[in-house]
C-alpha positions as CSV (number, residue, x, y, z in Angstrom):
1,X,93.4,130.5,146.7
2,X,94.7,133.6,145.0
3,X,93.2,136.0,142.8
4,X,94.6,134.7,139.7
5,X,93.4,131.7,140.0
6,X,90.0,132.6,141.4
7,X,89.6,135.0,138.2
8,X,90.5,131.9,135.8
9,X,88.7,129.3,137.9
10,X,85.0,131.1,137.4
11,X,85.1,130.5,134.2
12,X,87.2,127.5,133.4
13,X,86.8,125.2,137.0
14,X,83.3,126.9,138.8
15,X,82.8,124.0,140.8
16,X,86.0,123.7,142.4
17,X,86.5,127.5,142.8
18,X,83.0,128.4,144.6
19,X,83.8,125.3,146.9
20,X,86.7,127.1,148.1
21,X,85.1,130.1,148.3
22,X,82.6,128.8,150.2
23,X,85.6,127.5,152.6
24,X,87.3,130.6,152.4
25,X,85.1,133.7,151.2
26,X,87.1,136.4,149.9
27,X,85.6,139.3,148.0
28,X,87.3,142.8,148.4
29,X,90.2,142.4,145.3
30,X,87.6,141.0,142.8
31,X,85.0,143.6,143.9
32,X,87.7,146.5,143.4
33,X,87.8,145.0,139.9
34,X,84.9,144.7,138.9
35,X,83.7,148.6,140.2
36,X,86.6,150.0,138.0
37,X,85.3,147.7,135.1
38,X,81.7,149.1,135.6
39,X,82.8,152.6,136.0
40,X,84.9,152.3,132.8
41,X,82.7,150.7,130.7
42,X,79.9,153.5,131.8
43,X,82.0,156.3,130.7
44,X,82.9,154.8,127.2
45,X,79.0,153.6,126.4
46,X,77.7,157.1,128.2
47,X,77.8,159.3,125.0
48,X,76.1,156.6,123.0
49,X,73.4,156.1,125.5
50,X,72.9,160.0,125.8
51,X,72.5,160.3,122.0
52,X,70.2,157.3,121.8
53,X,67.9,158.5,125.4
54,X,67.9,162.3,123.5
55,X,66.4,160.7,120.3
56,X,63.9,159.0,121.9
57,X,62.3,161.8,123.9
58,X,63.0,164.0,121.2
59,X,60.3,161.9,119.5
60,X,57.7,161.4,122.3
61,X,55.1,163.4,121.3
62,X,53.4,162.1,124.9
63,X,56.2,163.3,127.2
64,X,56.1,166.7,125.1
65,X,52.3,167.0,126.0
66,X,53.1,166.5,129.3
67,X,56.0,168.9,129.8
68,X,54.6,171.4,127.9
69,X,56.9,172.8,124.7
70,X,59.3,175.3,126.3
71,X,60.1,172.7,129.3
72,X,60.4,170.0,126.7
73,X,62.5,172.0,124.6
74,X,65.1,173.0,127.4
75,X,64.7,169.3,128.6
76,X,66.1,168.0,125.1
77,X,68.6,170.7,124.6
78,X,70.3,169.5,128.2
79,X,70.5,166.2,127.0
80,X,72.0,167.1,123.5
81,X,74.9,169.4,125.3
82,X,78.2,168.9,126.0
83,X,79.1,166.4,129.3
84,X,79.5,168.2,132.4
85,X,82.1,167.3,135.3
86,X,79.1,166.0,137.8
87,X,77.5,164.4,134.7
88,X,80.9,162.3,134.2
89,X,80.8,161.8,138.2
90,X,77.4,160.7,138.4
91,X,78.1,158.3,135.3
92,X,81.3,156.9,136.8
93,X,79.9,156.5,140.1
94,X,76.3,155.3,139.2
95,X,77.1,151.8,138.2
96,X,79.6,150.8,140.6
97,X,76.4,152.2,143.3
98,X,74.0,150.6,141.6
99,X,76.3,147.2,141.5
100,X,76.7,147.2,145.2
101,X,72.9,147.6,145.8
102,X,72.3,144.9,143.8
103,X,74.7,142.3,145.0
104,X,73.4,142.9,148.5
105,X,69.8,142.5,147.5
106,X,70.3,139.7,145.8
107,X,72.4,138.2,149.0
108,X,69.1,138.9,151.0
109,X,67.0,137.0,148.3
110,X,69.3,134.0,148.3
111,X,69.8,133.8,152.0
112,X,66.0,133.7,152.6
113,X,65.3,131.0,149.8
114,X,68.3,129.2,151.4
115,X,66.8,129.3,154.7
116,X,63.8,127.2,153.7
117,X,66.5,124.4,152.4
118,X,69.3,124.8,155.1
119,X,70.1,126.0,158.4
120,X,74.0,126.3,156.8
121,X,75.7,129.1,155.1
122,X,76.4,132.9,156.2
123,X,75.8,136.1,154.4
124,X,79.5,136.6,153.6
125,X,79.6,133.6,152.1
126,X,77.2,134.4,149.6
127,X,78.2,137.9,149.1
128,X,81.8,136.5,148.1
129,X,80.3,134.0,145.5
130,X,77.8,136.7,144.0
131,X,80.6,139.1,143.4
132,X,83.0,136.2,142.1
133,X,79.9,134.8,139.8
134,X,79.4,138.3,137.9
135,X,82.7,138.1,136.7
136,X,80.8,136.9,133.7
137,X,78.9,139.1,133.1
138,X,80.8,142.6,134.1
139,X,83.7,141.3,132.6
140,X,83.0,139.1,129.5
141,X,79.5,140.2,129.0
142,X,80.3,144.2,129.3
143,X,83.0,143.2,127.0
144,X,81.0,141.8,124.1
145,X,78.5,144.9,124.6
146,X,81.2,147.4,124.6
147,X,82.0,145.8,121.1
148,X,78.5,146.0,119.8
149,X,78.1,149.2,121.1
150,X,81.1,150.7,119.5
151,X,80.2,148.7,115.8
152,X,76.5,150.1,116.2
153,X,77.1,153.5,117.1
154,X,74.3,153.1,119.8
155,X,74.2,151.4,123.5
156,X,70.0,151.0,123.4
157,X,70.2,148.5,120.1
158,X,72.4,146.0,122.1
159,X,71.2,142.9,123.7
160,X,73.3,139.9,124.6
161,X,69.8,138.0,125.3
162,X,67.1,136.5,123.4
163,X,66.1,139.7,121.6
164,X,69.7,139.7,119.7
165,X,67.7,137.4,117.3
166,X,65.0,140.0,116.3
167,X,66.9,142.9,115.3
168,X,64.0,144.6,113.5
169,X,62.2,144.6,116.8
170,X,61.6,147.5,118.3
171,X,63.6,148.1,121.4
172,X,60.9,149.8,123.2
173,X,58.0,147.1,122.7
174,X,57.2,144.9,125.5
175,X,58.5,141.8,123.7
176,X,61.9,143.3,123.1
177,X,62.1,144.6,126.9
178,X,61.0,140.6,128.3
179,X,63.5,139.0,125.6
180,X,66.5,141.0,126.5
181,X,66.3,139.5,130.2
182,X,66.9,136.4,129.2
183,X,70.7,137.4,129.1
184,X,72.8,134.6,128.2
185,X,75.6,136.1,130.5
186,X,73.2,136.7,133.3
187,X,72.2,132.8,132.8
188,X,75.6,131.7,133.0
189,X,76.1,133.8,136.3
190,X,73.4,132.2,138.2
191,X,73.8,128.7,136.5
192,X,77.7,128.7,138.1
193,X,76.4,130.3,141.6
194,X,74.7,127.1,141.8
195,X,78.0,125.5,142.9
196,X,78.4,128.0,145.2
197,X,75.0,128.1,147.1
198,X,75.5,123.9,147.2
199,X,78.4,124.4,149.0
200,X,77.3,126.9,151.0
201,X,74.0,125.5,152.3
202,X,75.0,121.9,151.9
203,X,72.8,121.0,149.6
204,X,72.5,119.1,146.4
205,X,72.8,121.0,142.6
206,X,69.1,120.9,141.8
207,X,68.3,122.4,145.0
208,X,70.8,125.0,144.3
209,X,69.7,125.8,140.9
210,X,66.3,126.1,141.9
211,X,67.2,129.1,144.5
212,X,69.8,130.7,142.2
213,X,67.1,130.7,139.1
214,X,64.2,132.2,141.5
215,X,66.5,134.8,142.5
216,X,67.2,135.3,138.7
217,X,63.7,135.3,137.5
218,X,63.0,138.1,140.7
219,X,65.4,140.0,139.1
220,X,64.3,139.8,135.6
221,X,60.8,140.5,136.7
222,X,61.9,143.9,138.9
223,X,63.9,144.8,135.5
224,X,60.9,144.5,133.2
225,X,58.8,146.1,135.5
226,X,60.8,148.9,136.0
227,X,61.7,149.2,132.3
228,X,57.9,149.7,131.5
229,X,57.1,151.7,134.0
230,X,59.9,154.2,132.8
231,X,58.8,153.8,129.3
232,X,55.0,154.6,129.9
233,X,56.5,158.1,130.3
234,X,57.8,158.6,126.6
235,X,55.8,156.2,124.7
């Protein structure tokens, strides 16, 4: 199956596409596309994200007390300063690097859970399916989020999860953070991934969905915990 058929198949015929990937796992070409797309997306939204972070920090009395007024003012000044070359490199390289790490960790957890249901399957097959499934989130999902960011002039006030139905909810509140993890594109990703898991592990779709969404749940819980930990320093 060539690249164009795989790109189309993830969205239009996922069962056939992921079955083919299980038989012949390929991923390098799609991974390159995703890494480039993530780098471009990060660079475009970076000014909005940086502005949002600066505003949140400026309003944090707790952080000011911890750092002291002089250090706090210098920190805010640096946040509001012009973008440096090193800052651009970090932005362009950070998202792709985190994506690869996330794919490897998710693949590891999928393999561990899959072993409880089957002795079939290899990590290469899993990684191939994961990379292709994430076309939904990294291309389509980020495309929607990019439009919302440019429209609202804010990166933090953008959600493609259940939080979108609560526009007046404070974005730093725990309910907002939890609802944001129920992202429609992430749920879609792990739904189509189940077709790949079924073909890789030679299990029925119910078991495959259970394994897939268990990893999604673990990922969501980690993101919630990480977000709450980070916000504990500023709110």
